[in-house]
C-alpha positions, 0 to 999 in steps of 0.5 A: 194177754188172754188170747196169747194164753189160749193160743199157748194152750192150743199149741201145747195140746196140739203138740201132745196130740201129735205124740199121743200114746197108748201105754201097754205093760206086759209081763214077759212070762205071763200066760195072758200077757196082754191082760191089763190089771192093776196088780200086773202094773205094780209088778212091772213098776217094781224095782225087783230085778230078780223076778217079773221081767216085763216090757212097757210098750209106748204106741204112738197115735199113728204108728209106722210099724218101726219098733225099738226095744230098749235095754237100760244100762246099769252094769248088770247090777241095776237098771237106769230105766229113766234116762236110758229107758222111759224118758225116750218114749216121746221122742220115738213116738213123735216119729211114729216109732213104737217104743218098748222098755225092757225090764230084764232080770239081772244075772245073779249067777246065771249069765243066760237070764238077761238074754232069755228075757230079751229073746222073749220080749222080741217074741211077744212084740212080734206075736202081738204085733197087730195089737201093739202097732208093730211091723214084725219085719222092723223090730230093732233092739237098743241098749245103753252101757251094759244094756248095750251089751245085752242088745249086742248079745241078742244081735249076735246070739239070737236063737231063731228068726223069731228073736233076731232083731232087724237092727240095733242101736247102741249107746256107749255099749259094753261089748267085750268081756276082755279084762283089758277093755271091758267094764269090770263091774258088768263082767263080774256081774254077768260071768263072775270074778274068775270066768273060764276063757271060753265064757269070756270069748262067748260074751265078747260080742266083737268075736260073735259077729257074722254076716247075718248080724243086723245093721247097727248104729253106735254112739259113744264119747271119746272121753268115756272112762267107764266103758273104753271106746275100744268096745264100740270101735272093735265092734264096728270093725267086726261088723264092717269086716263081715259086710254088715252095714254100720254107723259109728258116731264118736263125740269128743266129750260127754263121758258115760251114761248120758242117755236122753239127758239134756246136759249131754252137749251133743244131744241134738247131734245124736238125736238128729243122726239117729233120726236120719238113720232110722228114716234112711236105713229102716224102710 
């Protein structure tokens, strides 16, 4: 019995060692972003989405250089930072992928704020690539639900090569602001109750795709009643129509908001398919 216990402890230790990670908390707009203090750490952890945007970077023991910046969802009213954020760190790190979770400011009447934070996060990941185990040519954006809208907004509205993602990963994303198919809470919180048509079109990212939009992995459940599947499907069609490499994965059930939760019946499928895509498409 004692031998079995010792063996089990060794196996657990070996498993932890395989994904051993360094955690770095970075305030986006700080003068010395890599400086680590207890006060800064507390500001990163605070659930105040009006100020102190930040990224928490999980660097694996043996980084490949591939990096994913994750935007949790929450309808632009809050952020589901656990199952759509930090809970995925070990899974990415186990593949040698550096993983960062973005704590972005919510709009509160200014629709430019979330995108500004996403762009700054991309700048910092590339600026401090050596310190963070990042290959600046393999930095992707990911997002779930409204976080998927932010991720696809960065992928279609980036302002420079410095802020352009190299790829995007979208979990059941809000893509459109069209009232016929959007998530109305996300639309209201981002662009207001009665937005001008020009603003609706600007943030309907299916209309903003170009041949320079980064390659994309999209997944959703067909029975999603919160964010209609048309968001993912129309975006996929826009991508392929512009000759952008894209992968679309529709699961028959599961609803909305599953993230990294084990209760999603197709978790083994999406993790396997995404792992394969990251290995084949992101070289």
